[in-house]
Every structure is written in structure tokens, then in C-alpha cells.
C-alpha positions in Angstrom: 0.1 0.1 0.0 3.0 2.4 0.9 5.0 1.7 -2.3 1.6 2.6 -3.8 0.7 5.7 -2.7 4.3 6.6 -3.4 3.8 5.8 -7.0 1.0 7.8 -7.1 2.8 10.6 -5.3 5.6 10.3 -8.0 3.2 10.7 -10.8 1.3 13.7 -9.3 5.0 15.1 -9.0 5.9 15.2 -12.3 7.9 18.9 -12.9 8.7 21.5 -15.1 11.3 24.5 -15.2 14.9 25.2 -15.8 17.2 23.8 -17.5 20.4 23.5 -15.1 20.1 22.2 -11.2 19.8 25.2 -8.5 21.5 25.3 -5.5 18.1 24.4 -3.2 16.0 27.8 -3.6 12.3 25.9 -3.3 11.5 25.6 0.2 8.4 26.0 1.7 8.8 29.7 4.1 6.4 31.2 6.2 4.0 28.5 5.4 4.1 30.0 1.9 5.3 27.5 -1.1 7.3 28.2 -3.7 6.2 28.7 -7.8 7.0 28.4 -10.8 6.2 27.4 -13.7 7.3 25.4 -16.9 6.9 21.6 -18.6 5.9 19.6 -15.3 3.9 22.2 -14.3 1.6 22.4 -17.0 1.3 19.2 -17.3 0.4 18.6 -14.2 -2.4 21.7 -15.0 -3.6 19.6 -17.8 -3.6 16.2 -16.0 -7.0 14.6 -14.7 -5.9 14.0 -11.8 -8.6 15.6 -8.6 -5.4 16.4 -6.5 -4.1 19.2 -8.7 -4.1 22.9 -8.3 -2.4 26.4 -9.2 -0.1 26.2 -6.1 1.1 22.7 -6.2 1.5 22.2 -9.6 3.7 25.4 -9.6 5.4 24.4 -6.2 6.3 21.1 -8.0 7.8 22.5 -11.0 9.7 24.9 -8.1 11.1 22.1 -6.6 11.9 20.4 -10.3 13.7 23.5 -11.3 16.4 23.2 -8.0 16.4 19.0 -8.4 15.8 18.3 -12.4 18.2 19.0 -15.4 15.8 20.9 -18.3 15.8 17.1 -20.4 15.2 15.0 -17.0 11.7 17.5 -17.0 11.2 16.7 -20.2 11.5 12.7 -19.6 9.2 13.6 -15.9 6.5 15.1 -18.2 6.1 11.8 -19.9 4.8 10.3 -16.8 2.0 12.6 -16.9 0.8 11.7 -20.4 1.6 7.8 -19.6 2.2 6.8 -16.2 2.9 3.7 -17.2 5.9 4.7 -18.6 7.2 5.2 -14.8 6.6 2.2 -13.7 8.5 0.7 -17.1 11.0 3.2 -16.0 11.5 2.3 -12.1 11.8 -1.3 -13.3 14.1 -1.0 -15.9 17.6 -2.8 -16.0 18.8 0.4 -17.9 21.9 2.0 -16.5 20.4 5.1 -17.9 16.7 4.4 -16.4 18.4 3.6 -13.2 20.4 6.9 -12.8 17.0 9.2 -13.9 14.8 7.1 -11.4 17.1 7.6 -8.4 16.9 11.4 -9.4 13.7 11.7 -10.2 13.1 9.8 -7.1 14.8 12.5 -5.0 12.9 15.3 -6.6 9.6 13.2 -5.7 10.6 13.3 -2.1 11.7 16.7 -2.0 8.6 17.9 -3.6 6.3 15.9 -1.3 8.4 17.9 1.3 8.1 21.1 0.4 4.7 21.2 -1.1 2.5 19.0 1.2 
């Protein structure tokens, strides 16, 4: 059950934005979530997930800007369009997929911490 919840959160937290990893500027201060626009924000807002909102999608984009490169963000956007892709990457034996999943899982955990 916990793994299903984690997977749902990971899929809900597909991010968007910058082309370089930043230095950790996405943090909630004074109860205000960070906001950003970008590819993950757009995919999140266009998704059919019940939990989507401008504030949540903007926050996960801000975290993505701090933790995922531009190509990693574009890859994560695919998870919104086809959630099965996330499962395929997670279970893949390919080195590149394993490397991406490690970065993506760290991003999802950070987004969960900052945005919920």
C-alpha cells in the first residue's frame, strides 16, 4: 500500500522548468509554497488528477527547477501522459533508467516535503 501511495505521489509530482540544477531555492517559508512555471507545471495542470491545483503544480515545478535538469524535466512530463512509463523506468535494468529514477525519486521526495 505504501508503495502505491509513493508511486501515486511520484506521478503527481512530475515537474517542469529550468535547464540547470539550482542550489536548493525551493523551500516553503512562512507557510507559503514556492511557485514556478514550466513543463511539469503545465503537464500537472492539464492532468486529470484530482489533487491538481495551481499552487501544487507551481510548487512541484519550483522543486523540479532546483533538482532536475531540463531534459530530466521533459522526461518526467511523459509520466503525466503515460503513467505506465514511470513504472517501466522504475523497473528497468538499463543503467540510464536507473540513474534517472534515482534522481527522479529524490525530486519526488523533496517535492512531497516542500509542497504538502
